[in-house]
VMD Tcl script that draws the C-alpha trace (Angstrom):
set ca {
  {-55.51 62.30 46.36}
  {-57.92 63.64 49.02}
  {-59.89 61.45 51.43}
  {-63.23 62.04 49.67}
  {-61.92 60.82 46.32}
  {-60.17 57.84 47.93}
  {-63.31 56.73 49.80}
  {-65.40 57.08 46.64}
  {-62.93 54.86 44.78}
  {-63.06 52.26 47.59}
  {-66.88 52.15 47.57}
  {-67.04 51.83 43.77}
  {-64.36 49.13 43.80}
  {-66.24 47.05 46.39}
  {-69.53 47.32 44.47}
  {-67.80 46.34 41.22}
  {-66.11 43.38 42.91}
  {-69.42 42.12 44.27}
  {-71.07 42.50 40.86}
  {-68.20 40.70 39.08}
  {-68.23 37.87 41.62}
  {-72.02 37.62 41.43}
  {-71.92 37.43 37.65}
  {-69.48 34.53 37.64}
  {-70.15 32.75 40.92}
  {-73.91 32.39 40.38}
  {-73.17 30.32 37.29}
  {-70.51 28.16 38.89}
  {-70.00 28.14 42.63}
  {-66.73 26.24 42.28}
  {-65.19 28.98 40.15}
  {-62.95 31.21 42.24}
  {-61.78 34.71 41.35}
  {-58.12 35.48 41.99}
  {-58.47 39.19 41.27}
  {-58.04 40.33 44.89}
  {-57.82 38.97 48.42}
  {-61.30 40.39 49.04}
  {-62.89 38.32 46.29}
  {-61.01 35.22 47.45}
  {-62.25 35.71 51.01}
  {-65.84 36.09 49.77}
  {-65.65 32.84 47.81}
  {-63.80 30.86 50.47}
  {-66.31 31.85 53.15}
  {-69.28 30.61 51.10}
  {-70.44 34.20 51.12}
  {-72.27 33.86 47.80}
  {-74.66 30.94 47.45}
  {-76.61 29.60 44.47}
  {-80.38 29.34 44.83}
  {-81.61 26.04 43.46}
  {-85.01 26.66 41.90}
  {-86.83 26.43 38.57}
  {-88.17 29.42 36.68}
  {-91.64 30.55 37.74}
  {-93.57 30.91 34.49}
  {-96.28 33.56 34.13}
  {-97.92 35.13 31.10}
  {-95.18 36.67 28.90}
  {-92.51 36.48 31.61}
  {-90.69 33.97 33.77}
  {-88.33 34.60 36.65}
  {-86.37 33.03 39.48}
  {-83.93 33.84 42.25}
  {-80.40 33.09 41.05}
  {-78.07 33.59 44.01}
  {-77.88 35.31 47.38}
  {-75.43 37.24 49.49}
  {-76.65 37.72 53.06}
  {-75.08 38.48 56.42}
  {-75.98 40.93 59.19}
  {-74.81 43.92 57.13}
  {-75.34 43.14 53.44}
  {-78.21 41.55 51.50}
  {-77.80 41.13 47.74}
  {-80.24 39.02 45.75}
  {-79.84 38.26 42.04}
  {-83.11 37.86 40.12}
  {-83.18 36.32 36.65}
  {-85.92 37.41 34.21}
  {-86.87 36.12 30.75}
  {-89.54 38.16 28.96}
  {-91.36 37.90 25.62}
  {-89.63 41.15 24.56}
  {-85.98 41.81 23.81}
  {-84.25 43.57 26.70}
  {-81.32 44.84 24.64}
  {-82.61 48.43 24.38}
  {-83.77 48.72 27.99}
  {-81.70 49.89 30.95}
  {-83.18 47.57 33.51}
  {-86.24 46.21 35.28}
  {-88.24 47.96 37.98}
  {-90.42 45.92 40.34}
  {-93.53 47.65 41.64}
  {-95.25 46.58 44.86}
  {-92.06 44.87 46.00}
  {-92.05 43.04 49.35}
  {-89.21 40.96 50.81}
  {-90.02 38.94 53.94}
  {-88.63 35.86 55.66}
  {-90.02 32.75 57.35}
  {-90.06 34.47 60.76}
  {-92.19 37.32 59.36}
  {-89.27 39.70 59.48}
  {-89.83 42.58 57.09}
  {-86.55 42.65 55.20}
  {-87.65 45.43 52.90}
  {-90.84 47.07 51.61}
  {-90.37 50.39 49.79}
  {-93.17 52.69 50.90}
  {-93.91 56.29 51.82}
  {-96.18 55.06 54.62}
  {-94.38 55.57 57.93}
  {-96.19 52.59 59.45}
  {-94.64 50.36 56.77}
  {-91.11 51.58 56.04}
  {-90.20 52.03 59.70}
  {-90.56 48.24 60.12}
  {-87.91 47.54 57.49}
  {-84.77 45.78 58.69}
  {-82.95 47.38 55.76}
  {-81.83 50.85 56.81}
  {-81.73 52.58 53.45}
  {-83.43 52.48 50.06}
  {-82.73 49.64 47.66}
  {-79.95 49.88 45.10}
  {-80.43 47.93 41.84}
  {-77.67 46.93 39.43}
  {-77.94 45.11 36.09}
  {-75.44 42.24 35.99}
  {-76.04 41.14 32.43}
  {-78.64 41.30 29.69}
  {-78.86 39.49 26.39}
  {-81.72 38.78 24.02}
  {-84.81 38.28 26.20}
  {-82.86 37.59 29.39}
  {-81.88 40.05 32.10}
  {-80.19 39.39 35.45}
  {-80.40 42.14 38.06}
  {-79.27 42.40 41.68}
  {-80.91 44.28 44.54}
  {-78.54 45.54 47.25}
  {-79.82 46.27 50.78}
  {-77.89 47.36 53.88}
  {-78.48 47.05 57.63}
  {-76.76 46.21 60.91}
  {-79.14 43.38 61.79}
  {-80.31 41.20 58.91}
  {-81.68 38.01 60.49}
  {-80.53 34.42 60.07}
  {-83.47 33.54 57.87}
  {-84.34 30.04 56.65}
  {-86.64 31.14 53.84}
  {-87.02 34.31 51.79}
  {-90.32 35.39 50.22}
  {-90.35 37.96 47.40}
  {-93.53 39.37 45.86}
  {-94.37 42.17 43.41}
  {-97.32 43.08 41.19}
  {-95.72 44.80 38.21}
  {-92.56 44.27 36.18}
  {-91.46 47.33 34.21}
  {-88.79 47.23 31.52}
  {-87.60 50.83 31.34}
  {-85.43 53.10 29.25}
  {-85.25 56.73 30.37}
  {-81.76 57.91 29.45}
  {-81.59 57.51 25.67}
  {-83.70 60.48 24.62}
  {-86.82 58.41 23.93}
  {-88.37 57.18 27.21}
  {-89.94 53.78 26.78}
  {-91.42 51.13 29.02}
  {-92.99 47.72 28.74}
  {-95.11 46.61 31.70}
  {-96.21 43.17 32.86}
  {-98.88 43.04 35.56}
  {-99.65 40.05 37.76}
  {-99.51 38.53 41.21}
  {-95.84 37.57 41.13}
  {-94.42 35.54 44.02}
  {-91.33 33.47 44.64}
  {-89.88 31.78 47.69}
  {-86.68 29.88 48.29}
  {-84.72 28.20 51.05}
  {-81.76 30.15 52.35}
  {-78.63 27.99 52.00}
  {-77.37 26.55 55.28}
  {-74.04 28.37 54.91}
  {-75.91 31.68 55.14}
  {-78.67 30.72 57.61}
  {-76.07 29.39 60.07}
  {-73.38 31.97 59.34}
  {-70.92 33.19 61.94}
  {-71.03 36.79 63.15}
  {-68.36 38.10 65.51}
  {-69.40 40.70 68.07}
  {-67.28 43.23 69.95}
  {-68.09 45.26 73.04}
  {-66.91 48.44 74.72}
  {-67.65 48.66 78.43}
  {-66.19 52.13 79.02}
  {-68.49 54.21 76.83}
  {-72.24 54.40 76.35}
  {-71.73 55.78 72.84}
  {-70.86 52.38 71.35}
  {-74.09 50.38 71.10}
  {-73.25 47.42 68.93}
  {-70.29 46.10 66.92}
  {-70.51 43.26 64.38}
  {-67.88 41.76 62.09}
  {-69.12 39.69 59.15}
  {-67.97 38.20 55.86}
  {-68.46 41.54 54.15}
  {-67.80 44.37 56.60}
  {-67.49 45.72 60.14}
  {-70.55 47.60 61.46}
  {-70.24 49.88 64.51}
  {-73.54 51.28 65.79}
  {-73.12 54.50 67.80}
  {-75.29 57.08 69.52}
  {-75.45 60.15 67.30}
  {-75.93 63.84 68.06}
  {-75.18 64.90 64.48}
  {-74.85 63.54 60.97}
  {-71.81 61.36 60.30}
  {-70.71 61.08 56.67}
  {-68.08 58.95 54.96}
  {-65.96 62.09 54.72}
  {-65.53 62.09 58.50}
  {-62.21 60.61 59.51}
  {-63.30 57.58 61.53}
  {-60.89 54.64 61.44}
  {-60.56 51.19 62.99}
  {-57.17 49.63 63.74}
  {-56.61 45.95 64.51}
  {-54.03 44.20 66.72}
  {-51.53 44.08 63.85}
  {-51.75 47.78 63.10}
  {-53.90 47.42 59.96}
  {-56.13 50.46 59.49}
  {-59.67 50.17 58.08}
  {-61.55 53.12 56.66}
  {-65.16 54.25 56.80}
  {-66.96 53.32 53.56}
  {-70.64 53.85 54.39}
  {-72.98 55.17 57.08}
  {-76.58 54.19 57.85}
  {-79.03 56.20 59.96}
  {-81.40 54.75 62.57}
  {-84.30 56.97 63.62}
  {-86.60 56.73 66.62}
  {-89.82 55.30 65.16}
  {-91.83 57.77 67.25}
  {-89.97 60.75 65.79}
  {-88.76 59.74 62.32}
  {-89.01 63.20 60.78}
  {-86.53 64.98 63.01}
  {-83.37 66.11 61.23}
  {-80.87 64.13 63.34}
  {-80.79 60.34 63.66}
  {-80.77 58.73 67.10}
  {-78.10 56.23 66.07}
  {-75.83 55.72 63.12}
  {-74.13 52.62 61.77}
  {-70.53 53.11 60.67}
  {-69.46 50.58 58.03}
  {-65.74 49.82 57.67}
  {-63.88 47.84 54.99}
  {-62.88 45.03 57.36}
  {-64.05 41.41 57.05}
  {-64.22 38.35 59.28}
  {-60.95 37.13 57.75}
  {-59.21 39.93 59.67}
  {-60.76 39.14 63.06}
  {-58.65 39.73 66.15}
  {-59.18 40.07 69.90}
  {-59.17 43.87 70.07}
  {-59.95 46.74 67.75}
  {-59.43 50.46 68.24}
  {-62.06 52.86 66.92}
  {-60.77 56.41 66.47}
  {-63.08 59.39 65.93}
  {-62.15 62.59 64.02}
  {-61.50 64.44 67.29}
  {-58.93 61.84 68.36}
  {-61.14 60.01 70.89}
  {-60.38 56.27 70.92}
  {-62.54 53.31 71.95}
  {-61.22 49.81 72.58}
  {-63.51 47.12 71.13}
  {-63.07 43.66 72.65}
  {-64.21 40.47 70.95}
  {-67.04 38.72 72.75}
  {-66.42 35.12 73.74}
  {-68.34 32.70 71.52}
}
mol new
graphics top color blue
foreach p $ca { graphics top sphere $p radius 0.5 }
foreach p [lrange $ca 0 end-1] q [lrange $ca 1 end] { graphics top cylinder $p $q radius 0.2 }
display resetview
């Protein structure tokens, strides 16, 4: 099995695990999944938290935030919708005019083609939506966002002005739209707002800009003079000899020159979690160059 296929399998597996855990944990935070060590670590670290709120009722639709995953690297929010129409024959819900902010006026994510707007996003790539479950008039959907610096927010504010039930892949495109001034806000659970993030440093190279280890992943931010893909053979090795592979990359552009072809920095995401923390890590690049990453004293 080649590296490209293996990395694709790893990424799909992680996404599926998060979706499975979200589907079950949002309903019962005490329920633990024993499927893998990864899912156990997520549950034991209070990585997924229920959002305690009532449905917000509007004309023909009601909605609420169901549960939240949030650390410096990953943001996943489950939204629960109940509409006056059956959702069985629709593929999902699209939210138009979406804005996600926090209590400190951090712009978590606003999808926009306006450079003055999207360059202020803390999320470093476009949103990824997944349907968790749908039945009758009820649909639960999760938005995934990725960064290297999501804040320790105390409140999250979500707003949108149109809800679109869509079906585009069954030969007969169909939509149902609900328009309104939709807003919801909720307190971020203490376990997330006061979460622990472990940082590492490298004093011998100016290439390594920032290293963070969280409940979900390891993010290494590096200076970039070319595009780095998940096919590139970057690895991280811990003190015990465990090797962690590259599962995602994010690009950071200079706001003053966002349309140039090469990013100024890139974030390398590895499949290592805070459960595997140790004093020193070794980052190895495809050309064999190694960098020692040392845990910062807390």
